[in-house]
N, C-alpha and C positions, 0 to 999 in steps of 0.2 A: 502672539501667544502670551498667555500670562507667565509671569515669571515663579518660580519654584514650586509647580504643581504638577509638572510633567516629569515622569520617570527618565533617568538617564539611558540614551540609545548608544551602546557602545559594543564592541566585539564580543562575540559570544562562541561558544562551542556546542554542537549537537552531538551526543554521543547515541550510538545506537547499540544495541546488546549483541549484535553480530561483530562489532569491534570496530564498524565504521565510524571516523569521526569528520565532521563537516563543519568548516569555519563558516561564521555569518555574522551578522550583527542582530542584537535584539536588547529588550529591556531586562532579560536575565542573563546572566553571565554563561551558565551551563544548563543545558536542555537535555533530558535523558528520554530516549524512545524506544520502543521495543522491536518496531518494524522501520526500515527504511528502503529505498528504490533499490539497493544492492541486494537485499534478502527478501523482498517481498515477492510471493509467488506470480502474482499478475506480471512482475517487470523482469522476472529471472527466466519466464516460460516454462516454470514448472507446475502451472496452476493445472488442476485436474476438475473435468466436469463432474459434478457430483449428482446422481441420479435419485432425488429424493422421493421416495414412494412409487417409483417406476414411472414417473413422468415422461422421461425421456423415451423409455421403451413405448409407451403407449402412444405418444406422439409418432415416434417411428413406424409402430404398426398402423396407426390411422392413414398415414399418408404414403406408407409404402417405402419408407427410407431403409437402407441396410445399413451395417457398420461402415462401410467404405463411403457412406454418403451419397450413393447413386441409388435410384429406383429401379 
């Protein structure tokens, strides 16, 4: 590697809006994020299925599925 052209790779802190703090290494000393794995709905299991324009209902009607998932 060439000397004096690469940024320093040192200890860094990632701070989430939910309050989670993660220690890592980066070229930046501090990184601020809005969503992390502790508060993201996909990882917490609180994600909801959004029926945009009745597509899920239309699919269920077409293929005879009920809310319980069995036809």
